[in-house]
Every structure is written in structure tokens, then in C-alpha cells.
C-alpha positions, 0 to 999 in steps of 0.5 A: 238840197234835193236830188234833181230828177229828169222827166222819167223821175230818175236822178240827173247825173253829171259827167262823173255819174254823181247825182246833181243836187238842186239847192233848196234856196229861196227864189230871191237867192236863186235869182241872185245866184243866176244874176251873179253867174251871168255878170261873171260870164259877161265880165270875162268877155272881150272888153274891146266891144266898148260896152261895160255891163253895169247891172243885170235885172231879170224881168220875168222868171216864169213861163209865158202864159201861152205855154204855161198850161202845156208845161204844167200839164206835161209836168203833171203827166210826168209825175202821174207816170212816175206815180203809176210806175212806183205803184206798180213796183210796190204791188209787184213787191207786195205780191212777191212777199205774199207768195213768199209768206204763203210758201212759208206757211205751207212749209210750217204747216207740213212740218207741223202735220209731220210732227203731229203724225209722229207724235200721234204714232208714238202715242198710239204705240205707247197706248198699245204697249200699256194695254198689252202690259195691262192685259198680261198683268190682269186679264180679268180687268182687260176682259172687264174693260172689253165688256164696257167697250162692247156695252158702249158700242151697242147701248149708245145706239138707238137699237133694241137688243133682246138678250137673255139675262144670263148672256155672257156679255152681261156677266159683269152686271151680275154679282161679282165672280159669277162671270168668270170660269175657272181653268184646271189650274185655277186661273180665271178665264173670261169671255165677255162676248161669249165667244168660247 
């Protein structure tokens, strides 16, 4: 059966606090139940009145026309009130869930940014370590690489640069071996930007 509701849409309870369940029988069965209950109650009355109840009939089981409109209007307004309350509760729950989801997104993004910064730092540290190691292993290659970076920096821009063809920065564009100078112990010393 259906749980019986009061005017505010809350379940109707009996003296023990249990929800009353309205049977979902047909109208005829419901009328028969009412008639039977009335007959039982009348049979328990004092028979000294001299009246014996033989049969009971319900003449009308709907609202009188004068009040039916008002009753239905009140029922409709009660249902609308319940509907508005349930919608408001649903919207509040949706706002709460959206706020929780937004907080979760912020926490996840902050953790991702933190991890990305850490990984970026680790990568830069590794790059510096590899670069320093390569400088120690092959200074000539490091000098060549720095020259390429310098070429990239000033040749990419729309700048006119007038330099002598024998400027130190162009030494790697000349024939191999011409751009390096020798130290007293025979090691090559490079200065790609002509700073020496």
C-alpha cells in the first residue's frame, strides 16, 4: 500500500510512531470495508433501543459540489507547496555537491601543479648536470654549442648585424680547427663570443 501523508506531505504516524499505510484497494472494496466496519460498530450497540440494523448503504462518497472546488484547490496548493519544498531541497543538494566538486578540482589541480613543478625542477637539475658533465668531457663541443645558441639568438631576429668575417663568433663557420687556439700544454681553448 501507499504511505499516508498529511497536509504538509509528511507521513502520518499512529500512536507508536509507525507510518500508517493506506491500502490500494479499489473503490468498491474500500466502500465494502467501511460498511462492514460500521455494521460491526452498530452491532455492538445496546440492543435495548429496539432497532435492528439490517443493511447499510452509502448514498454518496464524493464531496458536495459547493465545497469540491475549494477542496481540490487546497489539495492542489498543498501538492504545489510540497513540490516547491522538494525542488528547493534538490537545488540545495545540487549546490552542495557542485561546491564539493569544485573544491576537489582545486585540490587535484594544486597537487598536479606541485608535482609538475617538482618534475620540472628535477628535469632542469638533470639538464644542468648533463650539461656540466658534457662541458667537462668536451669543452670544444660545449663551445660549439654555445656558438650555435648565439647564432640562434641574433640571427632569428630581423636585425642587421655587420661583423668582420674573422670575428670570433664566426670561427665555427670557417674551416675546422681554425677557430680554436692552443694553450701552452696543447689543450684547445675556445672563446666563441670573442670575450678573451
